[in-house]
VOKOLMAR-780006 format. One record per residue (C-alpha): x, y, z. Coordinates in Angstrom, 1 decimal, padded with zeros to 4 digits, m for minus. Each point is the difference from the previous one (the first is absolute). Layout:
# residues N
<px: X | py: Y | pz: Z>
...
//
This chain:
# residues 330
<px: m012.5 | py: m009.2 | pz: 003.1>
<px: m002.4 | py: 002.9 | pz: 000.0>
<px: m000.8 | py: 001.9 | pz: 003.2>
<px: 003.2 | py: m000.7 | pz: 001.9>
<px: 000.4 | py: 001.8 | pz: 003.4>
<px: 002.3 | py: 003.1 | pz: 000.0>
<px: 003.4 | py: m001.1 | pz: 001.1>
<px: 003.3 | py: m001.5 | pz: m001.2>
<px: 000.7 | py: m003.6 | pz: m000.9>
<px: 003.8 | py: m000.5 | pz: m000.1>
<px: 000.7 | py: m002.9 | pz: m002.4>
<px: 003.4 | py: m001.7 | pz: 000.6>
<px: 000.8 | py: m002.5 | pz: m002.8>
<px: 002.5 | py: m002.6 | pz: 001.1>
<px: 002.1 | py: m002.6 | pz: m001.8>
<px: 002.4 | py: m001.8 | pz: 002.5>
<px: m000.1 | py: 003.2 | pz: 002.1>
<px: 000.7 | py: m001.4 | pz: 003.4>
<px: 003.4 | py: 001.8 | pz: 000.3>
<px: m001.3 | py: 003.3 | pz: m001.4>
<px: m003.2 | py: 000.3 | pz: 002.0>
<px: 001.4 | py: 000.8 | pz: 003.5>
<px: 001.1 | py: 003.5 | pz: m001.0>
<px: m002.9 | py: 000.7 | pz: m002.3>
<px: m002.6 | py: m001.0 | pz: 002.7>
<px: 001.8 | py: 002.0 | pz: 002.6>
<px: m000.4 | py: 003.1 | pz: m002.1>
<px: m003.6 | py: m000.7 | pz: m000.5>
<px: m000.5 | py: m000.5 | pz: 003.8>
<px: 001.5 | py: 003.4 | pz: 000.5>
<px: m002.5 | py: 001.9 | pz: m002.1>
<px: m001.2 | py: 003.1 | pz: 001.7>
<px: m003.7 | py: 000.2 | pz: m000.8>
<px: m003.0 | py: 001.8 | pz: 001.5>
<px: m002.0 | py: m002.1 | pz: 002.6>
<px: m003.0 | py: m000.2 | pz: m002.4>
<px: 002.0 | py: m001.2 | pz: m003.0>
<px: m001.1 | py: m003.3 | pz: m001.3>
<px: 002.7 | py: m002.1 | pz: m001.7>
<px: 001.2 | py: m003.5 | pz: m000.4>
<px: 002.9 | py: m002.1 | pz: m001.3>
<px: m000.5 | py: m002.8 | pz: m002.5>
<px: 003.0 | py: m002.3 | pz: m000.5>
<px: m000.4 | py: m001.8 | pz: m003.3>
<px: 002.1 | py: m003.2 | pz: 000.1>
<px: 000.7 | py: m000.3 | pz: m003.8>
<px: 001.1 | py: m003.6 | pz: m000.5>
<px: 002.8 | py: 000.1 | pz: 002.5>
<px: 001.9 | py: m003.1 | pz: 001.0>
<px: 001.3 | py: 001.4 | pz: 003.3>
<px: m001.9 | py: 000.8 | pz: 003.2>
<px: m001.1 | py: 003.5 | pz: m001.0>
<px: m003.5 | py: m000.3 | pz: 001.4>
<px: 001.1 | py: m001.4 | pz: 003.4>
<px: 002.7 | py: 002.6 | pz: 000.4>
<px: m002.4 | py: 002.8 | pz: m000.9>
<px: m002.5 | py: m001.1 | pz: 002.6>
<px: 002.7 | py: m000.5 | pz: 002.8>
<px: 001.6 | py: 003.4 | pz: m000.8>
<px: m003.2 | py: 001.9 | pz: 000.1>
<px: m001.0 | py: m001.6 | pz: 003.3>
<px: 003.4 | py: 000.9 | pz: 001.5>
<px: m000.4 | py: 003.6 | pz: m001.1>
<px: m003.3 | py: 000.3 | pz: 002.0>
<px: m001.7 | py: 002.2 | pz: m002.6>
<px: m003.8 | py: 000.3 | pz: 000.3>
<px: m000.3 | py: 000.2 | pz: m003.8>
<px: m001.5 | py: m003.1 | pz: m001.7>
<px: 002.5 | py: m002.1 | pz: m002.0>
<px: m001.4 | py: m002.7 | pz: m002.2>
<px: 001.8 | py: m002.5 | pz: m002.2>
<px: m001.4 | py: m001.3 | pz: m003.3>
<px: 001.5 | py: m002.4 | pz: m002.6>
<px: 000.3 | py: 000.7 | pz: m003.7>
<px: 001.3 | py: m003.2 | pz: m001.7>
<px: 000.5 | py: 001.6 | pz: m003.4>
<px: 003.5 | py: 001.5 | pz: 000.0>
<px: 000.4 | py: 003.6 | pz: m001.0>
<px: m000.2 | py: 003.4 | pz: 001.7>
<px: m003.1 | py: 001.2 | pz: m002.0>
<px: m001.9 | py: m003.1 | pz: 001.0>
<px: 001.0 | py: 000.4 | pz: 003.6>
<px: m001.1 | py: 003.6 | pz: 000.1>
<px: m003.4 | py: m000.8 | pz: m001.5>
<px: m000.4 | py: m002.7 | pz: 002.6>
<px: 000.7 | py: 002.5 | pz: 002.7>
<px: m002.5 | py: 002.5 | pz: m001.5>
<px: m002.7 | py: m002.7 | pz: m000.1>
<px: 000.5 | py: m000.5 | pz: 003.8>
<px: 000.2 | py: 003.7 | pz: 000.9>
<px: m002.5 | py: 001.6 | pz: 002.4>
<px: 000.8 | py: 003.6 | pz: m000.8>
<px: m000.2 | py: 002.3 | pz: m003.0>
<px: 003.7 | py: 000.9 | pz: m000.3>
<px: 002.4 | py: m002.8 | pz: m001.1>
<px: 003.6 | py: 000.7 | pz: 001.0>
<px: 002.6 | py: m002.2 | pz: m001.8>
<px: 002.8 | py: m000.4 | pz: 002.5>
<px: 002.6 | py: m002.5 | pz: m001.3>
<px: 001.8 | py: m002.2 | pz: 002.4>
<px: 003.1 | py: 002.2 | pz: m000.3>
<px: m001.7 | py: 003.3 | pz: 000.5>
<px: 000.5 | py: 001.8 | pz: 003.4>
<px: m002.8 | py: 002.6 | pz: 000.2>
<px: 000.7 | py: 003.1 | pz: 001.9>
<px: m002.2 | py: 000.4 | pz: 003.2>
<px: m002.3 | py: 002.5 | pz: m001.6>
<px: m000.6 | py: m001.8 | pz: m003.3>
<px: m003.5 | py: m001.2 | pz: 000.7>
<px: m001.0 | py: 003.2 | pz: 001.8>
<px: 001.2 | py: 002.1 | pz: m003.0>
<px: m001.7 | py: m002.4 | pz: m002.4>
<px: m003.4 | py: 000.6 | pz: 001.6>
<px: 000.5 | py: 003.7 | pz: 000.2>
<px: 001.0 | py: 000.3 | pz: m003.7>
<px: m003.0 | py: m002.0 | pz: m001.2>
<px: m002.3 | py: 002.0 | pz: 002.3>
<px: 001.3 | py: 003.3 | pz: m001.4>
<px: 000.1 | py: m001.3 | pz: m003.6>
<px: m003.0 | py: m002.4 | pz: m000.4>
<px: 000.2 | py: 000.1 | pz: m003.8>
<px: 003.3 | py: m001.9 | pz: m000.2>
<px: 000.0 | py: m003.6 | pz: m000.8>
<px: 003.5 | py: m001.1 | pz: 000.9>
<px: 002.8 | py: 001.5 | pz: 002.2>
<px: 003.6 | py: m000.7 | pz: 000.2>
<px: 003.2 | py: 001.0 | pz: 001.9>
<px: 003.7 | py: m000.3 | pz: m000.1>
<px: 002.9 | py: m001.8 | pz: 001.7>
<px: 003.6 | py: m000.2 | pz: 000.8>
<px: 002.0 | py: m003.2 | pz: 000.0>
<px: 001.0 | py: m001.9 | pz: 003.1>
<px: 003.0 | py: m002.2 | pz: m000.9>
<px: 000.8 | py: m003.3 | pz: 001.6>
<px: 003.6 | py: 000.4 | pz: m001.2>
<px: 002.0 | py: 002.9 | pz: m001.5>
<px: m001.8 | py: 002.0 | pz: m002.6>
<px: 001.3 | py: m000.8 | pz: m003.5>
<px: 001.7 | py: 002.9 | pz: m001.8>
<px: m002.4 | py: m000.3 | pz: m002.9>
<px: m003.2 | py: 000.0 | pz: 002.0>
<px: m000.9 | py: 003.7 | pz: m000.1>
<px: 000.0 | py: m000.1 | pz: m003.8>
<px: m002.5 | py: m002.9 | pz: m000.1>
<px: m001.9 | py: 000.5 | pz: 003.3>
<px: m003.3 | py: 000.5 | pz: m001.9>
<px: 000.2 | py: m003.6 | pz: m001.1>
<px: m000.3 | py: m001.0 | pz: 003.7>
<px: m002.9 | py: 002.4 | pz: 000.8>
<px: 002.3 | py: 002.3 | pz: 001.9>
<px: m000.1 | py: 003.8 | pz: m000.2>
<px: m003.0 | py: 002.0 | pz: m001.2>
<px: m002.0 | py: m001.3 | pz: m003.0>
<px: m000.7 | py: 003.5 | pz: m001.3>
<px: 001.7 | py: 003.4 | pz: 000.5>
<px: m002.9 | py: 001.9 | pz: 001.6>
<px: m002.6 | py: m001.0 | pz: 002.6>
<px: m003.7 | py: 000.3 | pz: m000.9>
<px: m002.2 | py: m001.4 | pz: m002.8>
<px: 002.1 | py: m001.6 | pz: m002.7>
<px: m000.9 | py: 001.6 | pz: m003.3>
<px: 002.8 | py: m001.2 | pz: m002.2>
<px: m000.9 | py: m003.1 | pz: m002.0>
<px: 003.2 | py: m001.8 | pz: 001.0>
<px: m000.3 | py: 000.8 | pz: 003.7>
<px: m000.6 | py: m003.0 | pz: 002.2>
<px: 000.0 | py: m001.2 | pz: 003.6>
<px: 002.0 | py: m002.8 | pz: 001.7>
<px: m002.1 | py: m003.0 | pz: 000.8>
<px: 001.8 | py: m000.2 | pz: 003.3>
<px: m001.9 | py: 002.2 | pz: 002.5>
<px: m002.8 | py: 000.7 | pz: m002.5>
<px: m003.5 | py: 000.6 | pz: 001.2>
<px: m003.1 | py: m000.6 | pz: m002.3>
<px: m003.5 | py: 000.9 | pz: 000.8>
<px: m002.6 | py: m002.7 | pz: 000.0>
<px: m002.3 | py: 001.9 | pz: m002.4>
<px: 002.9 | py: 000.4 | pz: m002.5>
<px: 000.9 | py: m003.7 | pz: 000.1>
<px: m003.7 | py: m001.0 | pz: m000.4>
<px: m000.4 | py: 002.3 | pz: m003.0>
<px: 003.1 | py: m001.6 | pz: m001.7>
<px: m001.6 | py: m003.5 | pz: 000.5>
<px: m003.4 | py: 001.2 | pz: m001.3>
<px: 001.7 | py: 001.3 | pz: m003.1>
<px: 001.6 | py: m003.4 | pz: m000.6>
<px: 003.6 | py: 001.1 | pz: 000.8>
<px: 002.4 | py: m003.0 | pz: 000.0>
<px: 003.7 | py: 000.7 | pz: 000.6>
<px: 002.4 | py: m001.2 | pz: m002.7>
<px: 003.0 | py: 000.3 | pz: 002.3>
<px: m000.1 | py: m002.3 | pz: 003.1>
<px: 002.9 | py: 001.4 | pz: 002.2>
<px: 002.5 | py: m002.2 | pz: 001.7>
<px: m000.6 | py: m003.7 | pz: 000.3>
<px: 002.1 | py: m002.0 | pz: 002.4>
<px: 003.6 | py: 000.6 | pz: m001.1>
<px: m001.0 | py: 001.3 | pz: m003.4>
<px: 000.7 | py: 003.7 | pz: m000.5>
<px: m003.1 | py: 000.9 | pz: m002.1>
<px: m001.4 | py: 003.4 | pz: 000.9>
<px: m002.1 | py: 002.9 | pz: m001.0>
<px: m003.4 | py: m001.0 | pz: 001.1>
<px: m000.3 | py: 002.7 | pz: 002.6>
<px: 000.9 | py: 002.7 | pz: m002.6>
<px: m002.5 | py: m001.5 | pz: m002.5>
<px: m002.6 | py: 000.3 | pz: 002.7>
<px: 000.8 | py: 003.7 | pz: 000.5>
<px: m000.1 | py: 000.6 | pz: m003.8>
<px: m003.4 | py: m001.7 | pz: m000.3>
<px: m001.4 | py: 002.2 | pz: 002.8>
<px: 001.3 | py: 003.1 | pz: m001.8>
<px: m001.7 | py: m001.2 | pz: m003.2>
<px: m003.3 | py: 000.0 | pz: 001.9>
<px: 000.6 | py: 003.7 | pz: 000.8>
<px: 000.4 | py: m000.7 | pz: 003.8>
<px: 002.7 | py: 002.2 | pz: 001.7>
<px: 003.2 | py: m001.7 | pz: 001.0>
<px: 002.0 | py: 001.7 | pz: 002.8>
<px: 003.5 | py: m000.1 | pz: 001.4>
<px: 000.6 | py: 001.3 | pz: 003.5>
<px: 003.3 | py: 000.7 | pz: 001.7>
<px: m001.8 | py: m000.7 | pz: 003.3>
<px: 000.0 | py: m003.7 | pz: m000.7>
<px: 003.5 | py: m001.3 | pz: 000.7>
<px: 001.5 | py: m003.4 | pz: 000.6>
<px: 003.3 | py: m001.7 | pz: 000.1>
<px: 000.4 | py: m002.6 | pz: m002.7>
<px: 002.2 | py: m002.9 | pz: 001.2>
<px: 002.8 | py: m001.1 | pz: m002.4>
<px: 001.3 | py: m003.5 | pz: 000.8>
<px: 003.6 | py: m000.6 | pz: m001.1>
<px: m001.0 | py: m002.7 | pz: m002.5>
<px: m001.9 | py: 002.7 | pz: m002.0>
<px: 002.9 | py: 002.5 | pz: 000.1>
<px: 002.0 | py: m001.9 | pz: m002.6>
<px: 000.8 | py: 001.2 | pz: m003.5>
<px: m001.2 | py: m003.2 | pz: m001.5>
<px: m003.3 | py: 000.3 | pz: 001.8>
<px: m000.4 | py: 003.6 | pz: m001.4>
<px: 000.7 | py: m001.3 | pz: m003.5>
<px: m002.6 | py: m002.7 | pz: 000.3>
<px: m002.5 | py: 002.4 | pz: 001.5>
<px: 000.4 | py: 002.5 | pz: m002.9>
<px: m000.2 | py: m002.7 | pz: m002.6>
<px: m003.3 | py: m001.2 | pz: 001.6>
<px: m001.4 | py: 003.6 | pz: m000.4>
<px: 000.3 | py: 000.1 | pz: m003.8>
<px: m003.4 | py: m001.6 | pz: m000.6>
<px: m001.5 | py: 002.0 | pz: 002.9>
<px: 001.2 | py: 003.3 | pz: m001.4>
<px: m001.3 | py: m000.9 | pz: m003.4>
<px: m003.5 | py: m000.7 | pz: 001.4>
<px: 000.1 | py: 003.1 | pz: 002.1>
<px: 000.9 | py: 002.1 | pz: m003.0>
<px: m003.3 | py: m001.2 | pz: m001.6>
<px: m001.8 | py: 001.6 | pz: 002.9>
<px: 002.0 | py: 003.1 | pz: m000.4>
<px: m000.9 | py: 000.3 | pz: m003.6>
<px: m003.7 | py: m000.4 | pz: 001.0>
<px: 000.4 | py: 002.6 | pz: 002.7>
<px: 001.5 | py: 002.3 | pz: m002.6>
<px: m002.9 | py: m000.8 | pz: m002.3>
<px: 002.3 | py: m001.2 | pz: m002.8>
<px: m002.0 | py: m001.0 | pz: m003.1>
<px: m000.5 | py: m003.6 | pz: m001.1>
<px: m000.2 | py: 000.6 | pz: m003.8>
<px: 002.0 | py: m002.2 | pz: m002.4>
<px: 001.9 | py: 003.1 | pz: m001.1>
<px: 001.1 | py: 000.8 | pz: 003.5>
<px: 001.0 | py: m003.6 | pz: 000.8>
<px: 002.1 | py: m000.3 | pz: m003.2>
<px: 001.7 | py: 003.2 | pz: 000.9>
<px: 000.7 | py: m001.2 | pz: 003.5>
<px: 001.4 | py: m003.3 | pz: m001.3>
<px: 002.3 | py: 001.9 | pz: m002.4>
<px: 001.1 | py: 002.4 | pz: 002.7>
<px: 000.7 | py: m003.0 | pz: 002.3>
<px: 002.3 | py: m001.7 | pz: m002.7>
<px: 001.8 | py: 003.3 | pz: m000.4>
<px: 000.5 | py: 000.5 | pz: 003.7>
<px: 001.3 | py: m003.5 | pz: 000.5>
<px: 002.5 | py: 000.4 | pz: m002.9>
<px: 001.3 | py: 003.4 | pz: 001.2>
<px: 000.2 | py: m000.9 | pz: 003.7>
<px: 001.7 | py: m003.3 | pz: m000.7>
<px: 002.8 | py: 001.9 | pz: m001.6>
<px: 000.3 | py: 002.2 | pz: 003.1>
<px: 000.1 | py: m002.8 | pz: 002.5>
<px: 003.7 | py: m000.9 | pz: m000.1>
<px: 000.9 | py: 003.6 | pz: 000.5>
<px: m001.8 | py: 000.3 | pz: 003.3>
<px: 000.9 | py: m001.0 | pz: 003.5>
<px: m001.3 | py: m003.4 | pz: 001.1>
<px: m002.6 | py: 001.5 | pz: 002.3>
<px: m001.3 | py: 002.3 | pz: m002.7>
<px: m000.1 | py: m003.0 | pz: m002.3>
<px: m002.4 | py: m001.7 | pz: 002.4>
<px: m002.3 | py: 003.1 | pz: m000.1>
<px: 000.0 | py: 000.1 | pz: m003.8>
<px: m000.5 | py: m003.8 | pz: m000.4>
<px: m003.3 | py: 000.3 | pz: 001.8>
<px: m001.2 | py: 002.6 | pz: m002.5>
<px: 001.2 | py: m002.1 | pz: m002.9>
<px: m001.7 | py: m003.1 | pz: 001.4>
<px: m003.4 | py: 001.9 | pz: 000.3>
<px: 000.2 | py: 000.8 | pz: m003.8>
<px: 000.9 | py: m003.5 | pz: m000.9>
<px: m002.9 | py: m001.4 | pz: 002.0>
<px: m002.3 | py: 002.5 | pz: m001.7>
<px: 001.0 | py: m001.1 | pz: m003.4>
<px: m000.2 | py: m003.7 | pz: 000.9>
<px: m003.3 | py: 000.3 | pz: 001.8>
<px: m001.8 | py: 002.6 | pz: m002.0>
<px: m003.3 | py: m002.1 | pz: 000.0>
<px: 000.2 | py: m000.3 | pz: 003.8>
<px: 000.6 | py: 003.8 | pz: 000.2>
<px: m003.0 | py: 000.7 | pz: m002.2>
<px: m002.3 | py: m002.4 | pz: 001.9>
<px: 001.1 | py: 001.3 | pz: 003.4>
<px: m000.8 | py: 003.6 | pz: m001.2>
<px: m003.5 | py: m001.1 | pz: m001.0>
<px: m000.5 | py: m001.7 | pz: 003.4>
<px: 001.1 | py: 003.2 | pz: 001.7>
<px: m002.5 | py: 002.0 | pz: m002.1>
<px: m002.7 | py: m002.4 | pz: 001.1>
<px: 001.1 | py: 000.5 | pz: 003.7>
<px: m000.4 | py: 003.7 | pz: m000.4>
<px: m003.3 | py: 000.0 | pz: m001.9>
<px: m002.0 | py: m002.7 | pz: 001.8>
//
């Protein structure tokens, strides 16, 4: 992995993506880059049972782009596995995660290179998006758009200093040296992101938090913009409820990282105090739930679930915090 050539490897992870790829690849073919820019596209066929690979090849040939497009298979289902497969095949030192429903603006790659050249100290860079709806936008969408990686992940552009600040995995760019350092330190993601039709998530945010723990700058730029396609089957209230429920465990794990980033102690006294505070929080907020609107209940239930998981998995919390200390100190 060391010594990669300067350039951008766009990693497009696909699971049954034949219907989504035409628009995504057309936006990639329209990238406005300097003549000397080196970049490639890697399609990772992640255990698909449609003709994703064949469609990708035919589409790219029809677009007559001079940029190299390669197709590799990753039989283990899961976005995190697919991204790592793409990284292992990459020629260049910047890994850009473009999901199969991300339509990158024409200057995305050009701006990516310019930002890294101007800020060589950063380890990971991310952008923002607006939603492109297949059908009519649901009236509830704006309140929950962050659950779909739509909008801005943080309020201000620049290096993210707040412990809770994160980047979307969609459109995220990680430098080869940063990814290599994570592996050298023994980093292993707890969260594995989506897997087939399962709605697990959070692996991209966990990656960002791990990089922040190493003291490597993480940056958000408004110059990196894409449209995020929202198919009608995802714009259902039941889908949102399942998506949010799947995030309970992810948010609990991510809160362990936030505690580490905030340098919270690991003494028995502090842990007992946190357990008691969690019990008190759950008791008080449960009494409030019925007085709130349904949507506010959804927000509060997430916070209650995090405290419940902390109480139930205190040993896991403690061991994970020890592992994170080892990650920092190695």
